[in-house]
C-alpha positions in Angstrom: -25.6 4.7 -19.7 -22.2 5.9 -19.3 -20.1 4.9 -15.9 -17.9 7.1 -14.1 -15.6 4.5 -12.3 -12.4 4.8 -14.5 -12.5 7.9 -15.2 -12.4 8.5 -11.1 -10.0 5.9 -10.6 -7.6 7.6 -13.2 -7.3 10.6 -10.7 -5.2 9.0 -8.7 -2.0 10.3 -10.6 -3.5 13.8 -9.3 -3.1 12.7 -5.3 -0.1 13.7 -3.9 1.5 12.1 -0.9 3.3 13.2 2.4 1.1 16.8 1.1 2.8 18.1 4.9 6.0 17.6 4.5 9.1 18.6 2.4 9.7 16.5 -0.1 12.9 16.5 -2.6 10.2 14.6 -5.2 6.5 14.1 -5.0 4.8 10.7 -5.0 1.7 10.4 -6.2 -0.5 7.7 -5.5 -0.8 6.3 -8.7 2.8 5.7 -8.0 2.7 4.1 -4.7 -0.6 2.3 -5.4 1.5 0.4 -8.6 4.7 0.0 -5.6 2.6 -1.6 -3.1 1.0 -4.0 -5.8 4.3 -5.2 -6.9 5.6 -5.9 -2.9 2.2 -7.3 -2.5 2.7 -9.8 -5.4 6.3 -10.4 -4.4 5.1 -11.3 -0.6 2.8 -13.8 -1.8 4.9 -15.4 -3.8 7.5 -15.9 -1.1 4.8 -16.8 1.2 4.3 -19.6 -1.0 7.3 -20.4 -2.2 9.1 -20.5 0.7 6.8 -20.9 3.3 4.2 -23.2 2.1 1.5 -21.2 2.1 -1.7 -20.9 -0.5 -2.1 -17.7 -1.4 -3.7 -15.7 -4.6 -0.4 -13.5 -5.4 -2.4 -11.6 -8.5 -4.7 -11.2 -5.8 -2.7 -10.0 -3.7 -1.1 -7.6 -6.4 -4.5 -6.5 -7.3 -5.8 -5.7 -3.4 -2.3 -3.3 -3.4 -3.5 -1.3 -6.8 -6.3 -0.5 -5.6 -6.0 -0.2 -1.7 -5.9 3.5 -1.0 -8.8 4.1 -4.1 -11.0 5.9 -1.5 -8.8 8.5 -1.3 -10.2 9.7 -4.4 -13.0 10.9 -2.3 -11.7 11.6 1.6 -7.7 12.9 0.1 -5.0 11.6 1.7 -5.5 11.9 5.8 -1.8 12.4 7.7 -1.2 9.3 9.4 -0.8 10.8 12.6 -4.2 12.6 11.8 -5.7 8.9 10.7 -4.1 6.7 14.0 -4.5 9.4 16.5 -7.0 7.5 18.7 -8.8 4.5 18.0 -12.2 7.1 17.9 -10.6 8.4 15.3 -9.3 5.6 13.5 -12.4 3.6 13.7 -14.3 6.5 12.3 -12.0 7.5 9.2 -11.7 3.4 8.7 -16.0 3.7 8.5 -15.7 6.9 6.2 -13.2 5.0 4.1 -15.5 2.1 3.5 -18.4 4.5 2.6 -15.6 6.2 -0.3 -15.2 2.9 -1.7 -19.0 1.9 -1.7 -19.2 5.1 -3.4 -16.6 4.7 -5.9 -18.0 0.8 -6.7 -21.3 2.0 -7.6 -20.6 4.0 -9.8 -20.0 0.8 -12.3 -22.4 -1.1 -13.7 -24.6 -3.8 -11.5 -23.0 -7.0 -13.3 -19.6 -6.1 -12.4 -19.8 -4.4 -9.1 -19.5 -7.8 -7.1 -15.9 -8.5 -9.3 -15.0 -4.8 -7.7 -16.4 -5.3 -4.2 -14.1 -8.3 -3.9 -11.2 -6.6 -4.7 -12.0 -3.6 -2.2 -13.2 -5.5 0.7 -11.8 -8.6 2.5 -13.8 -11.7 2.9 -13.4 -11.8 6.8 -14.3 -15.9 6.9 -11.5 -16.5 5.1 -8.3 -17.1 6.9 -6.4 -16.8 3.9 -7.8 -13.8 2.5 -7.2 -11.6 5.8 -3.4 -12.6 6.1 -3.1 -11.9 1.9 -4.9 -8.2 3.2 -2.3 -8.1 5.8 1.0 -8.5 3.4 -0.9 -5.6 2.0 -1.0 -3.7 4.4 2.8 -4.6 5.2 3.7 -3.6 1.2 2.4 -0.5 1.9 4.3 -0.2 5.1 7.2 -0.8 2.9 6.8 1.1 0.1 6.8 4.0 2.6 10.1 2.7 4.3 11.6 2.8 0.6 9.7 6.5 -0.1 11.8 7.4 3.3 15.1 5.8 1.9 14.9 7.5 -1.0 14.6 11.1 0.6 17.0 10.8 3.6 19.2 9.4 1.0 19.0 12.6 -0.6 19.6 14.8 2.0 15.9 15.4 3.2 16.2 15.2 6.6 12.4 15.6 6.6 11.9 11.9 6.6 14.2 11.3 9.4 12.1 11.2 12.2 9.4 9.1 9.8 12.1 6.3 8.2 12.5 5.6 12.3 8.9 5.1 13.0 8.0 3.1 10.0 11.4 1.3 10.5 10.2 0.4 13.9 7.0 -0.8 12.1 8.3 -2.9 9.4 10.7 -4.4 12.0 7.6 -5.8 13.9 5.8 -7.4 11.4 9.2 -9.0 10.0 8.8 -10.8 13.4 5.8 -11.9 12.6 5.4 -12.2 9.1 8.2 -14.4 7.2 7.6 -13.3 3.7 8.1 -9.4 5.2 11.6 -10.5 6.7 12.8 -12.1 3.5 11.9 -9.0 1.5 13.5 -6.6 3.8 16.8 -8.7 4.0 17.1 -9.2 -0.1 15.7 -6.5 -1.5 15.3 -3.3 0.7 19.1 -3.0 0.9 19.0 -2.3 -3.2 16.8 0.9 -3.1 20.1 2.8 -2.0 22.1 1.8 -4.6 23.3 4.1 -7.7 22.1 2.8 -10.9 25.3 2.0 -12.0 25.2 -0.4 -9.0 22.2 -1.7 -9.9 23.2 -2.9 -13.4 26.2 -4.5 -11.5 26.7 -8.4 -13.2 
């Protein structure tokens, strides 16, 4: 029997982010998820190494890799619409959950539990809940990087989004020391040229 899960997942590359905004460089969902995966892994490593936590950094990376997979079915809903009010936020969360289950149903039965473990958090595990919050922070950091790249290229279309996301990242930095460390030590480099990044 054939299963469609990975063929569907491979279509993340066809979903453009920031579709309602003028981009100097378009970003697809596949690129975004890879970046979130790497940042989420880094945040978990920072938490373990510097703050004595016992976070599964590899799991953080996997969650980040699949965190927006539901958009294969739902499309990329603009943030202002998704979070317009609590009723719409709850409704869209339900739609995302249905989309995730729809994707998982495209797997053989014996593989489904392993992927359910990636697509859904363990609500009874404090470490897992914290890990998902770090993935959410990684998602915001990725959006911040995108805004920095666009405004750095002279695209003022992203100025307002950058202010909003900066405020959100700033709040997260106060709660999660891993996020603060990443912002202070790694985010400034995203504004550098290739030559500057390669300097010894």
